[in-house]
C-alpha positions as CSV (number, residue, x, y, z in Angstrom):
1,M,-8.5,-7.8,-110.5
2,T,-9.6,-7.2,-106.8
3,S,-8.2,-5.4,-104.1
4,H,-8.0,-7.1,-100.7
5,H,-10.1,-4.0,-99.3
6,V,-13.2,-5.3,-101.1
7,S,-13.8,-8.5,-99.7
8,G,-15.9,-7.0,-96.8
9,R,-14.4,-8.8,-94.1
10,K,-14.8,-6.8,-90.8
11,A,-12.8,-6.8,-87.8
12,V,-12.5,-5.2,-84.3
13,F,-9.1,-4.3,-83.4
14,F,-8.3,-4.5,-79.7
15,D,-5.3,-2.8,-77.9
16,R,-4.5,-5.2,-75.1
17,D,-3.0,-3.7,-72.0
18,G,-5.7,-1.3,-70.4
19,T,-8.4,-2.3,-72.8
20,L,-8.8,-6.2,-72.7
21,M,-6.7,-6.5,-69.3
22,E,-6.1,-4.6,-66.4
23,E,-3.2,-2.1,-67.1
24,V,0.0,-3.6,-65.6
25,H,3.1,-1.3,-66.1
26,Y,5.3,-3.2,-68.6
27,C,3.7,-6.6,-68.0
28,G,6.3,-9.4,-68.5
29,D,4.4,-11.6,-65.8
30,P,1.6,-14.0,-66.8
31,A,0.6,-13.9,-63.0
32,K,-0.3,-10.5,-63.3
33,V,-2.7,-11.0,-66.3
34,K,-6.2,-10.1,-65.3
35,V,-9.0,-9.9,-68.1
36,F,-11.6,-7.3,-67.7
37,P,-15.1,-8.8,-66.6
38,R,-17.3,-9.2,-69.5
39,V,-14.5,-9.4,-72.0
40,P,-15.1,-13.0,-73.4
41,E,-18.9,-12.9,-73.4
42,A,-18.3,-9.5,-75.6
43,L,-15.7,-11.0,-78.1
44,R,-18.1,-14.2,-78.4
45,A,-20.8,-11.8,-79.3
46,L,-18.7,-9.9,-82.0
47,K,-17.6,-13.3,-83.4
48,Q,-21.0,-14.4,-83.7
49,A,-21.8,-11.4,-85.5
50,G,-18.9,-11.9,-88.2
51,F,-16.2,-9.9,-86.9
52,L,-12.9,-11.0,-86.4
53,N,-11.1,-10.1,-83.4
54,I,-7.5,-9.0,-83.6
55,I,-5.4,-7.5,-80.8
56,V,-2.7,-4.9,-81.8
57,S,-0.4,-4.1,-79.0
58,N,2.4,-1.7,-78.4
59,Q,5.3,-3.4,-76.2
60,A,8.0,-0.8,-75.7
61,G,9.0,-2.9,-72.5
62,I,10.7,-5.3,-74.9
63,G,12.5,-2.5,-76.8
64,R,13.5,-1.1,-73.2
65,G,15.0,-4.2,-71.9
66,L,12.3,-4.6,-69.4
67,F,11.2,-8.0,-70.6
68,T,11.9,-10.3,-73.3
69,E,10.0,-11.5,-76.2
70,G,9.5,-14.6,-74.6
71,Q,8.1,-13.1,-71.6
72,Y,5.7,-11.3,-73.8
73,H,4.3,-14.4,-75.4
74,A,4.3,-16.1,-72.1
75,V,1.6,-13.1,-71.0
76,Q,0.0,-13.4,-74.2
77,R,-0.7,-17.2,-73.6
78,E,-2.3,-16.2,-70.4
79,V,-4.2,-13.4,-71.9
80,L,-5.5,-16.0,-74.7
81,R,-6.2,-18.6,-71.9
82,Q,-8.5,-16.2,-69.8
83,I,-10.1,-14.8,-72.8
84,G,-10.6,-18.1,-74.8
85,E,-8.1,-18.6,-77.4
86,E,-10.9,-19.4,-80.2
87,L,-12.3,-15.8,-79.7
88,I,-9.0,-13.9,-80.8
89,D,-8.2,-14.4,-84.5
90,A,-4.8,-12.9,-84.5
91,S,-2.4,-10.8,-82.4
92,Y,0.2,-8.3,-83.4
93,F,2.6,-6.5,-81.2
94,C,5.4,-4.0,-81.7
95,P,8.5,-4.1,-79.5
96,D,9.6,-0.5,-80.7
97,M,10.4,2.1,-78.2
98,P,8.9,5.8,-78.4
99,G,11.0,8.0,-80.4
100,V,12.5,5.1,-82.5
101,P,11.3,5.5,-86.3
102,S,8.7,2.6,-86.6
103,L,6.0,1.9,-89.0
104,R,4.3,-0.4,-86.6
105,R,4.2,1.3,-83.4
106,K,0.7,3.0,-82.7
107,P,-0.3,5.5,-83.9
108,E,1.3,4.2,-87.1
109,P,-0.8,2.1,-88.7
110,G,1.5,-0.7,-89.5
111,M,0.2,-3.4,-87.4
112,L,-3.5,-2.9,-88.7
113,L,-2.3,-2.7,-92.3
114,E,-0.7,-6.1,-91.7
115,A,-3.8,-7.3,-90.6
116,L,-6.0,-5.9,-93.3
117,A,-3.7,-7.5,-95.7
118,E,-3.5,-10.9,-94.2
119,F,-7.3,-11.4,-93.6
120,G,-8.8,-9.1,-96.3
121,V,-10.4,-6.8,-94.0
122,D,-12.3,-3.7,-95.0
123,P,-11.2,-0.7,-92.8
124,S,-14.4,1.2,-93.2
125,A,-16.5,-1.8,-91.8
126,S,-13.9,-2.0,-88.9
127,Y,-13.4,-0.7,-85.3
128,M,-10.2,0.2,-83.3
129,V,-10.7,0.0,-79.8
130,G,-8.1,1.2,-77.1
131,D,-7.6,3.3,-74.0
132,K,-5.1,5.5,-75.7
133,T,-5.1,8.6,-78.0
134,V,-2.5,6.5,-80.2
135,D,-5.0,3.9,-80.6
136,I,-7.7,6.2,-81.7
137,E,-5.3,7.9,-84.1
138,C,-4.0,4.6,-85.5
139,G,-7.5,3.4,-86.2
140,R,-8.6,6.8,-87.9
141,R,-5.4,6.5,-90.0
142,V,-6.6,3.3,-91.7
143,G,-10.1,4.6,-92.0
144,A,-11.6,2.4,-89.1
145,A,-14.3,3.6,-86.7
146,T,-12.6,4.3,-83.2
147,I,-13.7,3.7,-79.7
148,L,-12.1,5.0,-76.5
149,V,-12.5,3.0,-73.3
150,L,-12.4,4.5,-70.0
151,T,-10.3,1.5,-68.6
152,G,-6.6,1.6,-68.5
153,Y,-5.4,5.4,-69.5
154,G,-8.8,6.2,-71.1
155,R,-9.8,8.9,-68.6
156,E,-6.5,10.9,-68.9
157,Q,-7.0,11.0,-73.0
158,I,-7.4,13.8,-75.0
159,C,-9.0,12.8,-78.5
160,V,-12.2,12.6,-80.2
161,P,-12.9,9.0,-80.9
162,D,-16.4,8.1,-82.7
163,F,-17.6,7.0,-79.6
164,T,-16.5,6.5,-75.8
165,A,-17.4,3.4,-73.8
166,V,-17.0,2.5,-70.2
167,D,-15.0,-0.6,-71.2
168,A,-14.2,-3.3,-74.1
169,A,-17.5,-5.0,-73.4
170,G,-19.4,-1.6,-73.8
171,A,-17.7,-1.1,-76.9
172,A,-18.5,-4.4,-78.3
173,D,-22.3,-3.4,-77.1
174,W,-22.0,-0.1,-79.2
175,I,-20.5,-1.9,-82.2
176,L,-23.1,-4.5,-82.4
177,R,-26.1,-2.0,-82.0
178,R,-25.0,-0.3,-85.2
């Protein structure tokens, strides 16, 4: 009998807003999507090195009624168009608001646990990259290495990641050097 954690697949989990794309307060409009420079190249390099690239995103704007799930999907399609759809293996999102009990809203590890199970990923060979303390805590809870990026809300965070990078491309560079 084998556990799915032994298969050895490795992944980089990315927060979306403020990490892969410019922070837009509750983005429900695809026209406001602006993927950061060097993100597509960085994700391509990670894929070539054998990593799965997986987006895990809190989307409380849905729960708050600020935009619909349909608008979220429209924004996500634009993010994937700008990045290159083939470079993202999966995207998970949580519409729950803060303060509402949730197993999926970061820092809770539900979205990562779903991805670990679905793709047979070894968390100890994987990374969580984000611009908020909740991203770092989420990665830590599954045993992944953590990287805080200084884009989005990164400079305002108080946490102790395994590494701090200027941006998502810098995070990818660090992962690829290890």
